[in-house]
C-alpha positions in Angstrom: 0.0 0.0 0.0 2.8 2.4 0.9 4.4 1.8 -2.6 1.1 2.6 -4.3 0.7 5.8 -2.3 4.3 6.8 -3.3 3.6 6.1 -6.9 0.4 8.2 -6.8 2.2 11.1 -5.1 5.0 11.0 -7.7 2.5 11.0 -10.6 0.8 14.1 -9.1 4.1 15.9 -8.8 5.2 15.0 -12.3 1.8 16.0 -13.7 1.9 19.4 -12.1 5.5 20.0 -13.3 4.5 19.0 -16.8 1.6 21.4 -16.7 3.9 24.3 -15.7 6.3 23.4 -18.5 3.5 23.3 -21.1 2.2 26.8 -20.1 5.7 28.4 -20.4 6.5 30.1 -23.7 9.7 28.8 -25.5 12.9 30.9 -25.5 12.7 33.8 -27.9 8.9 33.9 -28.0 8.5 37.4 -26.5 9.6 39.8 -29.2 8.8 43.5 -29.1 5.7 43.0 -31.4 4.3 40.2 -29.2 4.8 42.3 -26.1 2.9 45.2 -27.8 0.1 42.8 -28.7 -0.1 41.6 -25.0 -0.1 45.2 -23.8 -3.2 45.9 -26.0 -5.1 43.0 -24.4 -4.4 44.0 -20.8 -7.1 46.1 -19.0 -4.7 47.7 -16.5 -1.0 48.6 -16.4 -0.6 46.5 -13.3 -1.9 43.5 -15.1 0.7 43.9 -17.9 3.6 44.6 -15.6 2.9 41.3 -13.7 2.7 39.3 -16.9 5.5 37.5 -18.6 5.4 40.1 -21.5 5.8 42.9 -18.9 8.8 41.2 -17.3 10.5 40.7 -20.6 9.8 44.2 -21.8 11.3 45.7 -18.6 14.4 43.4 -18.9 15.0 44.4 -22.5 14.4 48.2 -22.0 11.2 48.3 -24.2 9.1 50.1 -21.6 9.2 53.5 -23.4 8.2 51.9 -26.7 5.3 50.0 -25.2 4.1 52.9 -23.1 1.7 54.3 -25.8 -0.2 50.9 -26.1 -0.9 50.5 -22.3 -4.3 51.4 -20.9 -4.9 54.3 -18.5 -3.0 57.5 -18.0 0.8 57.4 -18.4 2.9 58.0 -15.2 4.5 61.4 -15.1 8.3 61.5 -14.8 10.0 62.4 -11.5 9.8 66.1 -10.8 6.9 66.7 -13.2 4.5 68.0 -10.6 5.6 71.5 -9.7 3.5 73.9 -7.8 2.4 75.7 -11.0 1.2 72.4 -12.6 -0.7 71.5 -9.4 -2.5 74.8 -9.5 -3.5 74.2 -13.2 -4.8 70.8 -12.2 -6.8 72.2 -9.3 -8.5 74.7 -11.6 -9.7 71.9 -13.9 -11.2 69.7 -11.1 -14.9 70.2 -10.4 -14.7 69.1 -6.7 -12.1 68.9 -4.0 -12.4 65.2 -3.8 -11.6 64.8 -7.5 -8.4 66.9 -7.0 -7.2 65.0 -3.9 -7.6 61.7 -5.7 -5.5 62.8 -8.7 -1.7 62.6 -8.9 -1.5 66.3 -8.4 -3.2 65.9 -5.0 -0.6 63.3 -4.0 2.2 65.7 -5.0 0.6 68.5 -2.9 0.4 66.3 0.2 4.0 65.2 -0.2 5.4 68.7 -0.6 3.0 70.6 1.8 1.7 73.1 -0.7 -1.8 73.4 0.9 -1.8 77.1 1.6 -0.6 78.0 -2.0 -3.2 75.9 -3.8 -6.1 76.3 -1.4 -7.5 79.4 -3.2 -7.7 77.6 -6.5 -9.8 74.6 -5.2 -13.5 74.5 -5.9 -16.0 74.4 -3.1 -16.0 75.9 0.4 -12.4 76.6 1.7 -11.1 74.7 4.6 -11.3 76.6 7.9 -8.0 77.2 9.7 -7.3 75.6 13.1 -9.1 77.4 15.9 -11.6 79.0 13.6 -14.7 77.5 15.2 -15.4 79.3 18.4 -18.7 79.1 20.3 -19.8 82.4 18.9 -19.1 81.4 15.3 -20.8 78.0 15.9 -24.0 79.8 17.1 -24.0 82.1 14.1 -23.6 79.1 11.8 -26.5 77.4 13.6 -28.8 80.4 12.9 -28.0 80.3 9.2 -28.5 76.6 8.6 -31.9 75.4 7.4 -31.5 71.8 8.8 -29.7 70.3 11.8 -27.8 67.9 9.5 -26.4 70.9 7.5 -25.1 72.4 10.8 -23.5 69.1 12.0 -21.7 68.7 8.7 -20.4 72.3 8.9 -19.4 72.8 12.6 -20.4 69.6 14.3 -16.9 68.3 14.9 -16.0 71.4 16.9 -19.2 71.4 18.9 -18.8 67.7 19.8 -15.1 68.1 20.6 -15.7 71.1 23.0 -19.0 70.0 24.4 -21.0 73.1 23.3 -24.3 71.1 22.8 -26.3 73.0 25.4 -25.2 76.4 24.2 -25.8 75.7 20.5 -29.1 73.7 20.9 -31.5 76.7 21.2 -30.3 78.1 17.9 -30.7 75.0 15.8 -33.7 74.6 13.5 -36.3 71.9 14.0 -37.6 70.4 17.3 -35.3 71.3 20.2 -33.5 68.6 22.0 -35.0 67.6 25.4 -32.8 68.2 28.5 -31.2 65.3 30.2 -33.6 63.3 32.4 -36.7 64.7 30.6 -38.0 61.4 29.3 -39.7 59.8 32.3 -42.3 57.1 31.9 -45.1 59.7 32.2 -43.6 61.8 29.4 -43.2 58.7 27.2 -46.9 57.8 27.8 -48.0 61.3 26.8 -45.8 61.1 23.7 -47.2 57.7 22.7 -50.7 59.1 22.6 -49.7 61.6 19.9 -48.5 58.9 17.3 -50.7 57.3 14.7 -48.7 54.1 14.4 -46.4 52.1 16.7 -43.6 52.2 14.2 -43.5 56.0 14.4 -43.4 55.8 18.2 -40.6 53.3 18.2 -38.4 55.5 16.0 -39.0 58.6 18.2 -36.8 59.7 21.1 -39.5 58.6 23.5 -39.6 55.1 22.0 -35.9 54.7 22.2 -35.8 55.7 25.9 -38.8 53.4 26.6 -37.1 50.4 25.0 -33.8 51.1 26.7 -35.5 51.3 30.2 -37.9 48.4 29.6 -41.1 50.5 29.8 -42.7 49.1 26.5 -45.0 46.7 28.4 -46.4 49.6 30.5 -46.8 51.9 27.5 -48.3 49.1 25.3 -51.8 50.1 26.4 -51.5 53.7 25.1 -50.2 52.8 21.7 -52.6 52.8 18.7 -53.7 49.4 17.5 -55.5 48.2 14.3 -56.7 44.7 14.0 -58.2 42.9 11.0 -60.3 39.8 11.1 -58.9 36.4 10.0 -58.9 36.0 6.3 -59.2 39.8 5.6 -55.9 40.1 3.7 -56.5 38.6 0.3 -54.1 39.0 -2.5 -56.3 41.6 -4.1 -56.4 43.7 -1.0 -52.6 43.4 -0.6 -52.2 44.6 -4.2 -54.4 47.6 -3.5 -52.2 48.6 -0.5 -49.1 48.1 -2.7 -50.5 50.6 -5.3 -51.2 53.2 -2.6 -47.8 52.9 -0.9 -45.4 55.7 -1.7 -42.3 53.6 -1.0 -41.5 49.9 -0.7 -40.4 50.3 2.9 -43.8 51.7 3.9 -45.6 48.8 2.3 -43.4 46.1 4.0 -44.1 47.9 7.3 -47.9 47.3 7.0 -49.9 44.2 7.9 -50.4 43.6 4.2 -46.6 43.3 3.7 -46.3 40.7 6.4 -49.1 38.7 5.0 -47.4 38.8 1.5 -44.2 37.3 3.1 -46.2 34.7 5.0 -48.1 33.4 2.0 -45.4 33.8 -0.6 -47.2 36.3 -2.8 -44.2 38.5 -3.4 -44.0 37.7 -7.2 -47.6 38.8 -7.7 -47.4 42.0 -5.6 -43.9 43.1 -6.7 -45.1 44.6 -10.0 -47.4 47.0 -8.2 -44.7 48.3 -5.8 -42.8 51.5 -6.5 -39.9 50.9 -8.9 -36.3 51.2 -7.8 -33.1 50.9 -9.9 -30.7 48.2 -9.0 -27.4 49.4 -7.5 -24.9 48.4 -4.9 -27.2 49.8 -2.3 -30.0 47.3 -3.1 -30.3 43.8 -1.9 -32.3 40.6 -2.7 -33.2 37.8 -0.3 -32.2 34.2 -1.2 -32.6 30.8 0.4 -30.4 27.6 0.1 -32.6 24.6 1.0 -32.3 20.8 1.1 -35.6 19.0 1.5 -33.9 15.6 2.2 -31.8 17.0 5.1 -34.5 19.5 6.2 -31.8 22.2 6.4 -32.0 25.8 5.1 -30.0 29.0 5.0 -31.5 32.5 4.4 -29.3 35.5 3.4 -29.2 38.7 1.4 -26.9 39.9 -1.3 -26.5 42.7 -3.9 -25.6 40.2 -6.6 -27.4 36.8 -6.5 -25.4 35.0 -9.2 -22.0 36.1 -7.7 -23.1 35.1 -4.2 -24.3 31.7 -5.3 -21.0 31.1 -7.1 -19.2 31.9 -3.8 -21.4 29.5 -1.8 -20.9 26.7 -4.3 -17.1 27.0 -4.0 -17.3 26.1 -0.3 -15.5 29.2 0.9 -18.4 30.1 3.2 -17.9 27.4 5.9 -21.5 27.3 7.4 -23.0 26.3 4.1 -20.0 24.4 2.6 -21.4 20.9 3.1 -24.9 21.9 2.3 -24.0 23.3 -1.1 -22.1 20.1 -2.0 -25.2 18.0 -1.6 -26.7 17.1 -5.0 -30.3 17.9 -4.0 -29.6 21.4 -2.6 -31.7 24.2 -4.2 -30.7 27.9 -4.6 -33.7 30.2 -4.8 -33.9 34.0 -5.2 -36.9 35.0 -3.0 -37.3 38.7 -3.8 -36.3 41.4 -6.3 -33.5 43.9 -5.5 -34.9 46.2 -2.9 -33.6 48.9 -0.6 -31.3 47.8 2.3 -33.8 48.7 5.1 -36.5 46.6 3.4 -34.2 43.7 2.7 -33.1 43.6 6.3 -36.6 43.4 7.6 -37.6 40.8 4.9 -34.7 38.6 5.7 -35.8 38.4 9.3 -39.4 37.6 8.2 -38.3 34.9 5.7 -35.9 33.4 8.4 -38.8 33.1 10.8 -40.9 31.4 8.2 -38.3 28.9 7.1 -37.5 28.1 10.7 -40.9 26.5 11.1 -40.1 23.9 8.4 -36.3 23.6 8.3 -33.3 23.4 10.7 -31.7 26.8 10.1 -27.9 27.0 9.9 -28.1 30.8 9.4 -28.4 33.3 12.2 -31.2 32.7 14.6 -31.3 36.4 15.5 -30.1 39.6 14.0 -30.8 38.7 10.4 -29.1 41.1 8.0 -25.7 42.7 8.5 -26.7 46.2 7.5 -27.0 47.5 11.0 -29.7 47.1 13.6 -31.9 49.1 15.9 -29.6 48.4 18.9 -27.4 51.4 19.4 -24.3 51.3 21.7 -24.2 54.3 24.0 -22.0 55.1 27.0 -24.9 54.2 29.3 -25.4 50.8 27.7 -21.6 50.2 27.9 -21.5 50.9 31.6 -24.7 48.9 32.2 -23.2 45.9 30.4 -19.8 46.1 32.2 -21.5 46.1 35.6 -23.1 42.8 34.8 -19.7 41.1 34.2 -17.0 40.0 36.7 -14.1 39.7 34.2 -13.1 41.2 30.9 -13.4 37.8 29.3 -17.0 37.6 30.3 -17.5 41.1 29.1 -16.2 40.4 25.6 -18.2 37.1 25.4 -21.5 38.4 26.5 -21.4 41.9 25.1 -19.0 42.0 22.2 -20.5 45.2 20.7 -20.3 47.1 24.0 -16.7 45.8 24.6 -15.5 46.9 21.2 -17.2 50.3 21.6 -15.6 50.8 25.0 -12.2 50.0 23.6 -12.6 52.3 20.6 -13.8 55.2 22.8 -10.9 54.7 25.2 -13.1 54.0 28.2 -12.4 50.3 28.7 -10.2 50.6 31.7 -12.7 52.9 33.4 -15.7 50.7 33.0 -13.7 47.6 34.0 -12.3 48.9 37.3 -14.6 46.7 39.4 -13.7 43.5 37.5 -11.5 40.7 38.8 -8.2 40.1 37.0 -8.1 37.1 34.8 -4.9 35.8 36.5 -6.8 35.4 39.8 -9.4 33.0 38.5 -8.5 29.4 38.5 -8.7 27.5 35.2 -11.3 24.8 35.0 -10.3 21.1 35.0 -10.9 18.7 32.2 -13.9 17.2 33.9 -15.4 20.6 34.4 -14.9 21.4 30.7 -16.5 18.2 29.6 -19.5 18.8 31.9 -19.9 22.3 30.5 -19.7 21.0 26.9 -22.4 18.4 27.5 -24.8 21.3 28.4 -25.0 22.3 24.7 -26.4 20.5 21.7 -23.6 21.4 19.2 -20.1 22.8 19.2 -21.4 26.0 17.7 -23.7 26.6 20.7 -20.8 25.9 23.0 -18.5 28.3 21.1 -21.1 31.1 21.1 -21.9 30.8 24.8 -18.4 30.4 26.3 -15.5 31.2 24.0 -12.8 30.9 26.7 -14.0 27.5 27.9 -14.4 26.3 24.3 -10.8 27.4 23.5 -9.5 25.4 26.5 -11.7 22.5 25.5 -10.2 22.3 22.0 -6.6 23.1 23.2 -6.7 20.1 25.5 -8.2 17.9 22.8 -11.2 16.9 24.8 -13.7 17.1 21.9 -12.9 13.5 20.9 -14.0 12.2 24.3 -17.6 13.3 23.7 -17.7 13.6 19.9 -20.8 11.4 19.7 -22.6 13.6 22.3 -21.5 17.0 21.0 -21.5 17.0 17.1 -20.7 20.0 15.0 -23.0 21.6 12.5 -20.9 20.1 9.7 -21.1 16.6 11.3 -24.9 16.9 11.5 -25.0 17.7 7.7 -22.4 15.0 7.0 -24.8 12.4 8.6 -27.2 13.0 5.7 -24.3 12.6 3.1 -22.5 9.6 4.8 -22.9 6.2 3.3 -22.1 4.2 6.5 -20.1 4.0 9.7 -16.3 3.5 10.0 -15.4 1.2 12.9 -11.9 1.6 14.3 -10.1 0.6 17.5 -10.3 4.3 18.4 -14.1 4.6 18.0 -16.8 4.8 15.4 -17.0 7.7 12.8 -19.4 8.8 10.2 -16.7 9.7 7.6 -13.1 8.8 6.8 -12.2 12.5 7.2 -13.6 12.6 10.8 -11.7 9.4 11.6 -8.5 10.8 10.1 -8.6 14.0 12.2 -9.3 12.0 15.4 -6.7 9.2 14.9 -4.0 11.2 13.1 -3.6 9.3 9.9 -4.7 10.0 6.3 -8.3 9.4 5.2 -7.1 7.2 2.3 -5.5 4.9 4.9 -8.8 4.8 6.8 -10.7 3.9 3.6 -8.2 1.1 2.7 -8.3 -0.5 6.2 -12.1 -0.3 6.7 -13.3 -1.0 3.2 -10.9 -4.0 2.7 -11.1 -5.6 6.1 -10.2 -9.1 5.0 -6.8 -8.1 3.6 -3.9 -9.6 5.6 -1.6 -7.1 7.3 2.0 -7.3 6.0 5.3 -5.7 6.9 4.8 -2.7 4.6 2.2 -1.2 7.0 3.3 0.8 10.0 1.3 -1.0 12.7 2.1 -2.8 16.0 4.0 -6.1 15.6 1.2 -8.2 17.1 -1.1 -7.2 14.2 1.2 -8.9 11.6 -0.5 -11.8 9.8 -4.0 -10.8 10.9 -6.8 -9.2 8.9 -7.9 -5.7 9.5 -11.3 -6.9 10.7 -9.6 -9.0 13.4 -7.9 -6.0 14.9 -11.0 -3.8 14.8 -11.1 -2.1 11.4 -14.2 -2.5 9.1 -16.9 -0.4 7.3 -20.6 -0.9 8.0 -22.8 0.6 5.2 -26.1 2.2 5.9 
């Protein structure tokens, strides 16, 4: 067997070497004319320079001759960008951003010519350091028509110096409530003024009520609209779709939720407001397998490209699912705005969860942001619930990262116990903890530190049959039988190879040819010599 493996490996090596030799051009192939032809076919200069033709052209000094045939703008020689030429380039640019992205902008940054070229740049000039005083900020607030316009103009200085209270009375729109204004009584009064619950949830009162857990108390004062069972037919949903100004408003209605529940999206989509496809739009898709009863729901801006990525196996959660021959790839919606797509993904995820075992996220569908906002108050509240920094990062990763970025991590963790003081759990304690979860993924999500110790000490093989991974659960549907070894039973040769420490091909040979006599070519204990593989505990049991 060892000789056969050596021959197979040698053939692979020779085959790959032969392939390399076949792709290489013969000596003398790359003449100047052929290098020019190759330059014409390249889309970028970088692509040509990395090719064989580019290397030969550089070696032979043909770069100047081929320059005219390369795509894109030619690189200027050293010393070309003087201050005069940078000023001329600045006059031709319509926006400041266009100038800063040009080669002239790079030369300006390298040489520090900001003051000389600033008058020639289009748009509002940059304010000098120290320009924004509190008086100038107030004057700017009076001239702005919207709050957003003010925050884009002088917001950095106001936030940096803490002038919110002084500037607030001069800003347009609804004035900001003072700190401590939103009590439960004020939230109830505000709830009575809204026509829909969605409007209340987006308001300041709704945010404070959700943060403090007052929603159950305020529930009685929020408006409600109930429809009898069977009211929402497809005709009535279409009528609502025609009257909706935007898609997001339609999906926020009861009719939108019924459309998702009953799968009427294809019928209603033609009556919704049209939107052009762009990188800001998303579609919802599903990957399902009816035999395994497993599904994955996600969103993407390019369905074909995303499915190609899934089929290559690069995305580990769906790798084994996409390899199965009966797996289906379905586009559930058209390309819709991000906010609508995020809400629809959550709805479709809940619907599929009733029929399939989901390997996608159980919560927080959509990675375009969520209603949960991390504030300094939420960071301090989360930190007080934890005894160590490890517990903090495991239970509240968003708050932990925000605290670190805002340089307040040490302050909120003052009360925590140092990790060196705590005693590491024993092997038996780790095994007991692992058995509390159904899969390895659940164990990893709930306790990263213990899971790391669990894998580091190689304890997963002791309870592999009690704590399968998501991949192993999927592999059960693809496996053709059970591999019996002296080290235990496995559902695949790969799983056995990882646990035992030998190659999967060796596992297949021993288990699928159990009546073969063991000879001296095999690296096994001496007492196994002359016996069959079945006699020493190796065989394969088909389903």
